[in-house]
C-alpha positions in Angstrom: -71.4 -11.6 -28.4 -74.2 -12.2 -26.1 -76.3 -12.8 -28.9 -76.7 -16.5 -29.9 -77.7 -15.8 -33.4 -75.0 -13.4 -34.2 -72.3 -15.8 -32.6 -73.7 -18.6 -34.8 -73.2 -16.4 -37.7 -69.5 -15.6 -37.0 -68.6 -19.5 -36.5 -70.6 -20.4 -39.9 -68.8 -17.6 -41.5 -65.4 -18.9 -40.3 -66.1 -22.3 -41.5 -67.3 -20.9 -45.0 -64.5 -18.4 -45.4 -61.5 -20.0 -43.7 -62.5 -23.8 -44.3 -62.5 -24.5 -40.3 -61.0 -23.3 -37.2 -57.7 -24.0 -35.4 -57.9 -21.6 -32.6 -60.5 -20.0 -30.6 -59.9 -16.9 -28.4 -62.9 -16.0 -26.1 -62.3 -12.5 -25.4 -65.3 -10.5 -25.3 -66.1 -8.8 -21.9 -67.4 -5.6 -20.2 -66.4 -4.2 -16.7 -70.0 -4.3 -15.5 -71.2 -2.2 -12.7 -69.1 -1.0 -9.8 -70.7 -0.7 -6.3 -72.1 -2.5 -3.2 -73.9 -5.5 -4.1 -77.1 -4.0 -2.8 -76.9 -1.1 -5.2 -76.2 -3.3 -8.2 -79.3 -3.4 -10.5 -80.5 -6.8 -11.9 -80.2 -5.6 -15.4 -76.7 -4.7 -14.9 -76.0 -7.9 -13.4 -77.6 -9.9 -16.0 -75.8 -8.0 -18.8 -72.4 -8.6 -17.2 -73.3 -12.4 -16.9 -74.6 -12.4 -20.4 -71.5 -10.6 -22.1 -68.7 -12.1 -20.0 -69.8 -15.7 -19.5 -72.7 -16.6 -21.7 -70.7 -15.3 -24.8 -68.0 -17.8 -24.1 -70.5 -20.8 -24.1 -72.2 -19.5 -27.3 -68.7 -19.4 -29.0 -67.7 -22.9 -27.5 -70.8 -24.7 -28.6 -70.3 -23.8 -32.3 -66.4 -23.7 -32.4 -65.7 -27.1 -30.5 -67.0 -29.2 -33.5 -64.7 -27.3 -35.9 -61.7 -27.7 -33.5 -62.4 -31.3 -33.5 -61.9 -31.4 -37.3 -58.4 -30.0 -37.3 -55.2 -31.7 -36.5 -53.1 -28.4 -36.5 -52.6 -28.0 -32.7 -56.3 -26.9 -31.8 -56.5 -24.6 -28.8 -59.0 -22.6 -26.9 -58.0 -19.7 -24.9 -60.6 -17.8 -22.7 -59.9 -14.5 -21.2 -60.6 -14.3 -17.5 -59.1 -11.8 -15.0 -56.9 -11.8 -12.0 -60.3 -11.1 -10.5 -61.0 -14.9 -11.5 -58.4 -15.8 -8.7 -59.0 -13.1 -6.2 -62.0 -11.5 -4.4 -62.9 -8.2 -5.7 -65.1 -5.9 -3.7 -67.5 -3.5 -5.4 -67.1 -5.7 -8.5 -68.9 -8.7 -7.8 -70.8 -9.4 -11.1 -67.4 -9.0 -13.1 -65.5 -11.3 -10.5 -68.2 -13.8 -10.7 -68.0 -14.3 -14.2 -64.2 -14.3 -14.3 -64.1 -17.1 -11.6 -66.7 -19.0 -13.7 -64.4 -18.8 -16.9 -61.7 -20.6 -14.9 -64.4 -23.3 -13.8 -65.3 -23.5 -17.5 -61.8 -23.9 -18.9 -60.6 -26.5 -16.2 -63.9 -28.6 -17.0 -63.3 -28.3 -20.8 -59.8 -29.2 -20.6 -60.7 -32.5 -19.0 -63.7 -33.0 -21.3 -61.8 -32.0 -24.7 -58.3 -33.6 -23.9 -59.0 -36.9 -25.4 -59.7 -35.1 -28.7 -56.4 -33.4 -28.5 -58.0 -29.8 -27.9 -56.1 -27.7 -25.4 -58.1 -25.3 -23.1 -56.4 -22.5 -21.0 -57.4 -19.3 -19.5 -55.4 -16.0 -19.4 -55.8 -14.0 -16.2 -54.7 -10.5 -17.1 -54.0 -8.2 -14.3 -54.2 -4.4 -14.4 -53.8 -3.6 -18.0 -52.7 -0.2 -19.0 -55.0 1.6 -21.3 -58.5 3.5 -21.3 -60.5 0.7 -20.2 -58.5 0.4 -16.8 -58.6 4.1 -16.5 -62.5 4.0 -16.6 -62.5 1.0 -14.0 -60.1 3.2 -11.7 -62.3 6.1 -12.0 -65.4 4.3 -11.3 -63.7 2.6 -8.1 -62.5 5.9 -7.1 -65.9 7.6 -7.3 -67.6 4.4 -5.3 -65.0 4.7 -2.5 -64.8 8.5 -2.3 -61.1 9.1 -3.3 -59.2 10.8 -6.3 -58.5 8.9 -9.4 -54.7 9.3 -8.8 -55.0 8.0 -5.3 -56.9 4.9 -6.4 -54.4 4.4 -9.4 -51.7 4.4 -6.8 -53.6 1.9 -4.6 -53.8 -0.6 -7.6 -50.1 -0.3 -8.2 -49.3 -1.0 -4.6 -51.0 -4.3 -5.0 -48.8 -5.5 -7.8 -45.6 -7.0 -6.8 -43.7 -5.4 -9.8 -45.6 -2.1 -9.1 -46.3 -1.6 -12.9 -49.3 -2.5 -15.1 -49.2 -4.9 -17.9 -49.6 -3.9 -21.4 -52.0 -5.7 -24.2 -48.6 -6.9 -25.7 -47.9 -8.8 -22.6 -51.5 -10.4 -22.9 -50.9 -11.0 -26.7 -47.7 -12.6 -26.2 -49.2 -15.2 -23.6 -51.9 -16.0 -26.1 -49.5 -16.4 -29.0 -47.5 -18.9 -27.0 -50.6 -20.9 -25.8 -51.7 -21.0 -29.3 -48.5 -22.2 -30.7 -47.0 -25.5 -30.9 -44.7 -24.4 -27.9 -47.7 -24.7 -25.8 -48.8 -28.3 -26.9 -48.6 -29.9 -23.6 -50.3 -27.0 -21.6 -54.0 -27.4 -20.9 -56.3 -26.7 -18.0 -54.3 -23.9 -16.8 -55.5 -20.5 -15.5 -52.3 -18.4 -16.1 -51.8 -15.0 -14.7 -50.1 -12.2 -16.7 -50.1 -9.7 -13.9 -46.9 -8.7 -12.4 -48.3 -10.7 -9.5 -51.3 -8.8 -8.3 -51.2 -9.7 -4.5 -54.8 -8.7 -3.6 -57.7 -6.5 -5.3 
């Protein structure tokens, strides 16, 4: 997703095979490195920025012209993170990209509103699954606690005291992409059980 030529090919294929585009969901991302900012290697920083943020731009620059051609409730949904509204110690590259995505969405909503394209961000919280297990394990290691201790720390930061599921995120994306969300744009919507802090 961080390769411009590959992204161009995806969008060109969408035009050729689908005849156009009604909805773009920018959902590529990596966790990036975990650790103190002084220990983060520049290559790891740049890979996180490239995958999480630049890929969003690469898709947008090619998809927006196609979205302008459709009258079928065009929408852009960008995946950010609860780390796009809260500080996130030891995860600065990741959090930086997720904050940037919120700024991108809010700016594009203003820019594209007159063309009837809606632009929103979904900010998932702690999403149950293997990826989150890896994040918890890395943070546990960097802070010197056990996996179970770190998992409990994450859950205590959530008002509902539970992780969200991929189905919770998908349901919000479906709502935003549907005519039910036709007047929602420029929003950064958390689906997180109310993560209070990270």
